C-alpha positions in Angstrom: 129.7 259.7 5.4 132.0 256.9 6.4 132.8 254.4 3.7 132.0 250.8 4.4 134.6 248.1 4.0 132.7 246.6 1.0 132.5 249.9 -0.8 136.1 250.7 -0.3 137.1 247.3 -1.4 134.9 247.3 -4.5 135.9 250.9 -5.5 139.6 249.9 -5.3 139.0 246.8 -7.3 137.2 248.7 -10.0 140.0 251.3 -10.3 142.6 248.5 -10.5 140.5 246.7 -13.1 140.3 249.8 -15.3 144.0 250.4 -15.0 144.7 246.7 -15.9 142.2 246.9 -18.8 143.8 250.1 -20.3 147.3 248.6 -19.9 146.1 245.4 -21.6 144.7 247.3 -24.6 147.9 249.3 -24.9 150.1 246.1 -24.6 147.9 244.4 -27.2 148.4 247.2 -29.7 152.1 247.4 -29.0 152.6 243.7 -29.3 150.6 243.6 -32.5 152.8 246.3 -34.1 156.0 244.6 -33.1 154.7 241.3 -34.2 153.9 242.7 -37.6 157.4 244.2 -38.0 159.0 241.0 -36.8 157.0 239.0 -39.2 158.0 241.4 -42.0 161.7 240.9 -41.1 161.5 237.1 -40.7 159.2 236.1 -43.6 160.2 238.8 -46.2 163.2 240.9 -45.6 165.6 238.2 -44.3 164.9 235.8 -47.3 165.3 238.7 -49.7 168.6 239.7 -48.1 169.9 236.2 -48.5 168.8 236.0 -52.1 170.5 239.3 -53.0 173.7 238.0 -51.5 173.2 234.8 -53.4 172.9 236.6 -56.7 176.1 238.5 -56.1 177.9 235.3 -55.4 176.5 233.6 -58.6 177.6 236.5 -60.7 181.1 236.4 -59.2 181.2 232.7 -60.1 180.2 233.5 -63.7 183.0 236.0 -64.0 185.4 233.4 -62.6 184.4 230.9 -65.3 184.9 233.6 -67.9 188.5 234.1 -66.7 189.1 230.4 -66.8 187.8 230.3 -70.4 190.3 233.0 -71.3 193.1 230.8 -69.9 191.8 228.0 -72.1 190.9 225.7 -69.2 187.2 225.0 -69.9 184.2 226.1 -72.0 182.2 229.0 -70.8 178.6 229.1 -72.4 177.0 226.1 -70.7 178.3 226.7 -67.1 177.7 230.5 -67.2 174.2 229.9 -68.7 173.4 227.7 -65.8 174.7 230.2 -63.3 172.8 233.1 -64.9 169.6 230.9 -64.9 170.1 230.4 -61.1 170.6 234.1 -60.6 167.3 234.8 -62.6 165.5 232.2 -60.4 166.7 234.1 -57.3 165.6 237.4 -58.9 162.1 235.8 -59.5 161.9 234.8 -55.8 162.8 238.3 -54.8 160.1 239.7 -57.2 157.5 237.5 -55.4 158.4 239.1 -52.1 159.0 242.7 -53.3 156.5 245.4 -52.4 158.5 248.6 -53.0 158.5 250.2 -56.5 162.2 251.0 -56.5 163.0 247.5 -55.6 160.8 246.2 -58.4 162.5 248.6 -60.9 166.0 247.2 -59.8 164.7 243.7 -60.4 163.6 244.6 -63.9 167.1 246.1 -64.7 168.8 243.0 -63.4 166.7 240.7 -65.5 167.4 242.7 -68.6 171.1 242.9 -67.8 171.3 239.1 -67.1 169.9 238.5 -70.6 172.5 240.8 -72.1 175.2 238.9 -70.2 174.0 235.6 -71.6 174.1 237.0 -75.2 177.6 238.5 -74.6 179.0 235.2 -73.3 177.5 233.3 -76.2 179.0 235.8 -78.7 182.4 235.7 -77.0 182.6 231.9 -77.1 181.6 232.0 -80.9 184.4 234.4 -81.6 186.9 232.3 -79.7 185.9 229.0 -81.4 186.3 230.6 -84.9 189.9 231.4 -84.0 189.5 235.0 -83.0 190.5 234.6 -79.4 193.0 237.5 -79.5 191.0 239.6 -82.0 189.3 242.9 -81.4 185.8 241.5 -81.6 186.5 238.8 -79.0 188.0 241.4 -76.7 185.0 243.6 -77.2 182.6 240.7 -76.3 184.8 239.8 -73.3 184.7 243.4 -72.1 180.9 243.6 -72.6 180.4 240.4 -70.6 182.6 241.5 -67.8 180.9 244.9 -67.5 177.5 243.3 -67.6 178.4 240.9 -64.8 179.8 243.7 -62.8 176.6 245.7 -63.3 174.5 242.8 -62.1 176.8 242.3 -59.0 176.5 246.1 -58.2 172.7 246.0 -58.5 172.6 242.9 -56.2 174.7 244.7 -53.6 172.5 247.8 -53.9 169.4 245.6 -53.4 171.0 243.9 -50.4 171.9 247.2 -48.9 168.4 248.5 -49.4 166.9 245.5 -47.6 169.4 245.7 -44.8 168.5 249.3 -44.3 164.8 248.4 -44.1 165.6 245.6 -41.5 167.5 248.1 -39.4 164.7 250.6 -39.6 162.2 247.9 -38.5 164.4 246.9 -35.6 164.8 250.5 -34.5 161.1 251.0 -34.6 160.6 247.8 -32.5 163.1 249.1 -29.9 161.5 252.5 -29.8 158.0 251.0 -29.3 159.4 248.6 -26.6 161.1 251.5 -24.8 157.9 253.5 -24.9 156.0 250.5 -23.6 158.4 250.1 -20.7 157.9 253.7 -19.7 154.2 253.5 -20.1 154.0 250.2 -18.1 156.1 251.8 -15.3 153.8 254.7 -15.1 150.7 252.5 -15.1 152.4 250.3 -12.4 153.1 253.4 -10.3 149.5 254.5 -10.8 148.3 251.1 -9.7 150.5 251.2 -6.6 149.1 254.7 -5.7 145.6 253.5 -6.2 146.2 250.4 -4.1 147.7 252.4 -1.2 144.8 254.9 -1.3 142.3 252.0 -1.4 144.2 250.3 1.4 143.9 253.4 3.6 140.1 253.5 3.1 139.8 249.8 3.7 141.8 250.0 6.8 139.6 252.8 8.2 136.5 250.8 7.2 137.9 247.6 8.8 139.4 248.9 12.0 136.3 249.6 14.1 134.5 246.2 13.5 137.8 244.3 13.8 138.3 246.0 17.2 134.8 244.9 18.2 135.5 241.4 17.1 138.8 241.3 18.9 137.1 242.5 22.1 134.4 239.8 21.6 137.1 237.2 21.1 138.8 238.2 24.4 135.5 238.0 26.2 134.9 234.5 24.8 138.4 233.5 25.8 137.7 234.7 29.4 134.7 232.4 29.5 131.8 234.7 28.6 130.2 232.5 26.0 127.0 234.5 26.1 128.7 237.6 24.6 127.6 238.6 21.0 128.9 241.1 18.5 126.4 243.7 17.1 125.9 243.4 13.4 125.4 246.7 11.5 126.2 245.9 7.9 125.6 243.3 5.2 129.2 243.3 3.9 131.9 240.8 4.6 132.5 242.2 8.0 128.9 241.8 8.8 129.1 238.2 7.6 132.2 237.7 9.8 130.3 239.1 12.8 127.4 236.8 12.2 129.9 233.9 11.9 131.5 235.0 15.2 128.1 235.0 16.9 127.3 231.5 15.4 130.7 230.3 16.6 130.0 231.7 20.1 126.6 229.9 20.2 128.2 226.7 19.0 130.9 227.0 21.7 128.2 227.5 24.3 126.3 224.5 23.1 129.5 222.4 22.9 130.5 223.4 26.4 127.1 222.3 27.7 127.4 219.0 25.9 130.9 218.5 27.2 129.8 219.2 30.8 126.9 216.9 30.3 129.1 214.2 28.9 131.7 214.7 31.7 128.9 214.4 34.3 127.6 211.2 32.5 131.1 209.7 32.4 131.8 210.6 36.0 128.5 208.9 36.9 129.5 205.8 35.0 132.9 205.7 36.7 131.3 206.2 40.1 128.8 203.4 39.3 131.5 200.9 38.3 131.7 197.9 40.5 135.3 197.4 39.6 138.1 199.5 41.0 139.5 202.2 38.7 142.7 204.1 39.4 144.4 206.6 37.1 148.1 207.2 37.7 150.8 209.3 35.9 154.1 208.0 34.6 155.6 208.2 38.1 152.8 206.0 39.4 151.2 208.8 41.4 147.5 208.4 41.8 145.5 211.1 40.0 141.9 209.8 40.0 140.0 207.0 41.8 136.4 205.9 41.6 134.0 205.2 44.4 134.4 201.4 44.0 138.1 201.8 44.8 137.4 203.7 48.0 134.8 201.1 49.1 137.1 198.2 48.3 140.2 199.6 50.1 138.5 201.7 52.9 140.3 204.9 51.9 138.7 208.3 51.2 139.3 209.9 47.8 141.4 212.6 49.4 143.7 210.0 51.0 144.4 208.3 47.8 144.9 211.1 45.3 148.5 212.3 45.2 149.7 209.1 46.9 152.0 206.5 45.3 150.3 203.5 43.7 152.4 201.2 45.9 150.2 202.3 48.8 147.3 200.1 47.6 149.4 197.0 46.7 150.5 194.3 49.1 154.2 194.0 49.6 156.0 193.0 46.4 152.8 192.6 44.4 153.1 195.8 42.4 155.9 194.3 40.3 153.6 191.3 39.5 150.9 193.7 38.2 152.8 194.2 34.9 153.0 198.0 35.0 156.4 197.9 33.2 154.6 195.9 30.4 151.9 198.6 30.3 154.6 201.2 29.7 156.4 199.1 27.1 153.4 197.7 25.2 150.5 200.0 26.2 148.4 197.4 28.0 148.4 194.4 30.4 145.3 192.2 30.9 144.0 189.9 33.5 146.9 189.7 35.9 146.1 188.2 39.3 147.6 190.2 42.2 146.8 191.4 45.7 145.6 194.8 46.9 146.1 196.0 50.5 143.2 197.7 52.2 143.5 200.4 54.8 142.8 198.0 57.6 145.5 195.6 56.4 143.2 193.2 54.6 144.6 191.5 51.6 142.2 191.5 48.6 142.8 189.2 45.6 142.1 191.1 42.4 142.3 190.6 38.6 144.3 193.6 37.4 144.4 195.2 33.9 146.2 198.4 32.8 146.3 200.5 29.6 147.9 203.8 28.5 145.8 206.8 27.7 146.6 210.4 26.8 147.1 212.6 29.8 145.8 216.1 30.5 149.0 217.5 29.0 149.5 217.1 25.2 152.7 215.2 25.5 151.9 213.1 28.6 150.4 209.7 29.1 148.6 208.3 32.1 147.9 204.7 33.0 144.4 203.5 33.7 144.3 200.6 36.2 141.2 198.5 36.5 140.9 195.8 39.2 138.2 193.2 39.8 137.7 191.7 43.2 137.9 188.0 42.3 136.2 187.1 45.6 132.8 187.9 44.0 133.8 186.0 40.8 134.7 183.0 43.0 131.3 183.2 44.7 129.5 183.3 41.3 131.6 180.3 40.1 130.7 178.5 43.2 127.0 179.3 42.6 127.3 178.0 39.1 129.1 174.9 40.4 126.3 174.2 42.8 123.7 174.7 40.1 125.5 172.2 37.9 125.5 169.7 40.8 121.8 170.3 41.2 121.1 169.6 37.5 123.1 166.4 37.8 121.4 165.1 40.9 118.5 163.4 39.2 120.7 161.7 36.6 123.3 160.6 39.2 120.6 159.2 41.4 119.2 157.2 38.5 122.7 156.0 37.5 123.4 154.9 41.1 119.9 153.4 41.6 120.3 150.8 38.9 123.5 149.1 40.3 122.2 149.3 43.9 119.0 147.5 42.9 121.1 144.9 41.2 123.2 144.5 44.4 120.0 144.2 46.5 118.5 141.6 44.1 121.7 139.6 44.0 121.9 139.7 47.8 118.3 138.6 48.1 119.0 135.6 45.8 122.0 134.7 47.9 119.9 134.8 51.1 117.2 132.6 49.5 119.9 130.2 48.4 121.5 130.2 51.8 118.0 129.4 53.4 117.7 126.5 51.0 121.2 125.3 52.0 122.8 126.2 48.7 126.2 128.0 48.8 126.7 131.4 47.0 128.1 131.0 43.5 131.3 132.9 42.4 129.4 134.4 39.5 126.9 136.0 41.8 129.6 137.4 44.0 131.5 138.7 41.0 128.4 140.5 39.7 127.9 142.1 43.1 131.5 143.4 43.1 131.1 144.7 39.6 128.0 146.7 40.4 129.6 148.0 43.6 132.6 149.2 41.6 130.2 150.9 39.2 128.6 152.8 42.1 132.1 153.7 43.5 133.2 155.1 40.1 130.1 157.3 39.9 130.5 158.6 43.4 134.2 159.2 42.8 133.5 161.3 39.7 130.8 163.2 41.6 133.1 163.9 44.5 135.9 165.0 42.2 133.6 167.6 40.6 132.1 168.7 43.9 135.3 169.3 45.8 137.1 172.7 45.4 140.5 171.3 44.6 143.8 173.3 44.5 143.8 176.9 43.0 146.9 176.4 41.0 146.8 175.2 37.3 148.6 172.0 36.4 149.2 170.1 33.2 146.0 168.1 32.5 144.8 165.9 29.6 141.5 167.1 28.0 140.4 163.5 27.4 140.6 162.8 31.2 138.5 165.9 32.0 136.0 164.9 29.4 135.8 161.3 30.8 135.1 162.6 34.3 132.4 164.9 32.9 130.7 162.2 30.9 130.7 159.9 33.9 128.3 162.3 35.5 126.0 163.0 32.6 126.2 160.1 30.1 123.4 158.2 31.8 121.1 161.2 31.4 122.0 161.5 27.8 121.2 157.9 27.2 118.0 158.2 29.1 116.9 161.1 26.9 117.6 159.0 23.8 120.6 161.0 22.5 123.4 159.6 20.3 126.7 160.6 21.8 129.8 160.6 19.5 133.2 161.3 21.1 136.3 161.6 18.9 139.3 162.5 21.1 142.7 161.6 19.5 145.0 159.8 22.0 148.2 161.8 21.2 146.9 165.3 22.1 149.3 167.5 24.0 148.7 168.6 27.6 147.3 171.9 28.7 147.9 173.9 31.8 144.6 174.3 33.5 142.4 173.9 36.6 140.9 170.5 36.3 137.6 171.2 38.1 137.1 174.5 36.3 137.5 173.1 32.8 135.2 170.2 33.9 132.6 172.8 34.9 132.9 174.5 31.5 132.4 171.1 29.7 129.5 170.3 32.0 127.7 173.6 31.3 128.1 173.2 27.6 126.8 169.6 27.6 123.8 170.6 29.8 122.9 173.4 27.4 123.2 171.0 24.4 121.0 168.4 26.2 118.3 171.1 26.9 118.4 172.3 23.2 118.1 168.7 21.9 115.3 167.8 24.2 113.4 170.9 23.2 113.8 170.2 19.5 113.3 166.4 19.8 111.0 165.6 22.8 111.3 161.9 22.0 114.0 159.7 20.3 115.0 160.8 16.9 118.0 160.0 14.5 118.9 163.7 14.5 119.1 163.9 18.3 122.9 163.7 18.5 125.8 165.4 20.3 129.2 165.2 18.8 132.3 166.0 20.9 135.8 166.2 19.4 139.2 167.8 20.0 142.1 168.9 17.7 145.1 171.2 17.6 144.7 174.6 15.9 146.8 177.8 15.3 145.1 181.2 15.7 147.0 184.4 15.3 150.3 182.5 15.8 149.1 181.0 19.1 148.9 177.2 19.5 145.6 176.1 20.9 143.9 172.8 21.8 140.3 173.1 20.6 137.5 171.0 22.1 134.2 171.4 20.3 130.6 170.4 21.1 128.2 170.2 18.2 124.5 169.5 18.8 121.6 169.4 16.3 119.3 171.2 18.7 117.2 174.4 18.5 120.1 176.7 17.9 120.4 180.3 19.1 118.7 183.3 17.5 121.1 185.5 15.6 119.9 188.6 17.5 120.9 187.2 20.9 123.9 185.1 20.2 126.2 187.9 21.3 124.4 188.2 24.6 124.5 184.5 25.8 127.7 185.0 27.7 126.3 187.9 29.7 125.6 187.2 33.3 121.9 186.3 34.1 121.0 186.2 30.4 119.2 183.0 29.4 117.1 181.7 26.5 115.4 179.2 28.8 112.0 179.8 30.5 112.0 181.4 33.9 113.0 178.9 36.6 114.8 176.6 34.1 118.2 178.4 34.0 120.2 180.9 36.1 121.9 182.6 33.2 125.3 182.1 34.8 126.5 178.9 33.0 128.0 180.4 29.9 129.0 183.6 31.7 131.0 181.5 34.2 132.4 179.3 31.4 133.5 182.4 29.5 135.2 183.8 32.6 137.0 180.5 33.3 138.2 180.2 29.7 139.4 183.8 29.6 141.2 183.3 32.9 143.1 180.4 31.2 144.1 182.8 28.3 141.8 180.9 26.0 138.8 181.6 23.8 135.1 180.6 23.9 133.6 180.7 20.5 129.9 180.1 19.9 128.5 179.4 16.4 124.8 178.7 15.8 122.0 178.7 13.2 118.6 178.9 14.7 116.6 175.7 14.2 119.6 173.7 13.0 122.7 173.5 15.2 125.0 175.0 17.8 128.7 174.6 17.9 130.7 175.7 21.0 134.5 175.8 20.6 136.7 175.9 23.7 140.2 176.9 22.8 142.9 176.6 25.5 146.6 177.4 24.9 149.2 174.7 24.7 152.4 175.1 26.5 155.2 176.7 24.3 157.5 173.8 25.0 155.1 171.4 23.3 155.1 173.2 20.0 156.1 171.0 17.1 
C-alpha cells in the first residue's frame, strides 16, 4: 500500500525525535559526569594543591630563619612559631577538603611532626641563650629541627604530588568521555542523516503525484481555464493544498467576473461622459478615446487611435495645452485652448491633463479631458438672463420713482407757465437730478446686460460691487433689509472679467435676499446683509476675499456640499433655476479662485469669494 505524504512525514519526524531524545539523554549523562569531575578539580583538588605547595614554602622559610639564627642575625622561636602555625592552618584547610584515607593519614603525620618541630626550635633557642651555642646539645637540637622541617617539606611535596596525580587522572577521564561522546554523536548524526534521506525518499514518492496534478492544474489556470478543479483524495497537507488550490481558482473566477463587470461599468461611464476624454502615451500617440470625443470632433474611434495628439489641436495650440507641465508635475488644470474638428471647425475647450500608470509596469500615460466651453457659455448666458429677470421688478420700481418725480415737476412747471409764472431754477435742478438718477440706473443695467470683452483686465472689487448694488439696493431697502458694506479703499486690483464677477456677486446677494425674506417676512433688526473685503493668504497664495454674510435661514448641513451642483436648488419649484451658484462656482474657478460656503441652518450663511491678486502686487 502506498504511503501517504502525511504518514511518511510523521514517521520520519518520529524517528528523528527518538534519535534526538536518545542523544539528549546520553549528552546529559556525559555532561553531568564531566561537570562532576571538573567541579572536583576546581573546588577541591586545585585548592588542596596550592595549599600543599604553600606548606612546603612555609617550611622552607622556617629553615631559612633557623640558618639566620645560627649566624646570630635574629631570634628564631617567635618567627618560626608563627610560620609553623601558618603551616598548621593550611594543613587544617586541607583536612577539611580531604576525602582519601591515605591523604588524611599524611595530614596526621604532618601535624605531629610540626609540633615536634616547634619543640625542637624552642629547645634549640634555650640551649643557645644559656651559652651552649657550640655545644653538643645545641647541635643535637639544631639537627632535630632541621630533619623535622625536611620531613614536613617532604610530606608536603608528596601530598602535592598525590593531588596532582588525581587532577591528571580526572582530566584524562574527562578527555576519554569527551572523545567517546564525539564518536557517539558522529554515529547518531550519521544515523539521523540516513533516516532523513530514507524519509525524504518516501515523502518525495508520496508528494510527487499530487504535486504533478497541482502543477497541471496551475498550467490550466494560467491558460485561462478558471473552471478547472483538482480532485481531493486525502485529508493530509496535500489534500489541504488541493482544497486551497480549488478555492483560489474559484476566487480567481469570481475576481475575473468582477473585473470584467467593473471594466464594462467603467467603459460605460467613459462612453457616457459629456466631456472629451483622450488617453495618450509619452510620445503623445492616442491610445483611447471616448464617444464624446468622436462626437465633438467628427472622427471615428478607428481614425483617432494610433494618430498623434496634434491631429485634434488647432495650429500651435497644443503647446498652450500645458502637456510639458503634465510631464513635469503630473497634472495641468483648466487651460483654455482650441480643438480642431474633422471638418475644420475650431472648438474652444477647457483642457486638463494628468499622469496615470500605463498598461506596462514602468510606463505612464496622459489622460486628457476637455470641456466644450460653448455649452458653459450658454449656461452662463442663461444664468445672466435669469439674473436680469430677477432684477426687472426692482429696477422698474427704482426707475419709476424718479420718473414720477420728473412728471410731477413738469406738470407744476406747466401749471406755472399757464399762470404766467416762470420756471424756478430749483425746479429745473430737481428735474435734472432725477434724470441723472434714471440715467445712472440704466447705465448700470446696460453694463451688466452687455456681454463685454472676453479678456480679463485689472479691476477694482469696490467698483464691481458698486455697479452690482446699483441694481439691487432699491430691492433690499424695499424688503426692509439693513445693508452694511465695509470695503477698504486701498485694496489691490485683481485680474478678472468685470461682468462675470458682477454676476457672481449678484447671484450671492439674490440668494441672501431670498433667505432673509424667508426667515423675516417683515422688517426685523436681524434682517441684515453684511458685505466686506480683505486680503488673505491661503496655501502661500495671495487672495482678495469678498464675503457676504446674511442672517437668513441658512443651509442644511446635509445639502451644503450640493448647492454648487447644476440644477440643485433649495428654493421651491419655479422660484429658482439651480444654476446661480453652479455658474458662480464655474466663474470663480475659471479665475483660479475659490468659492467657500459656510452656513448654520436657522442662523446664518457666509459666502467667501477668493480671487488671486497679481504677483507683482505682493507686499
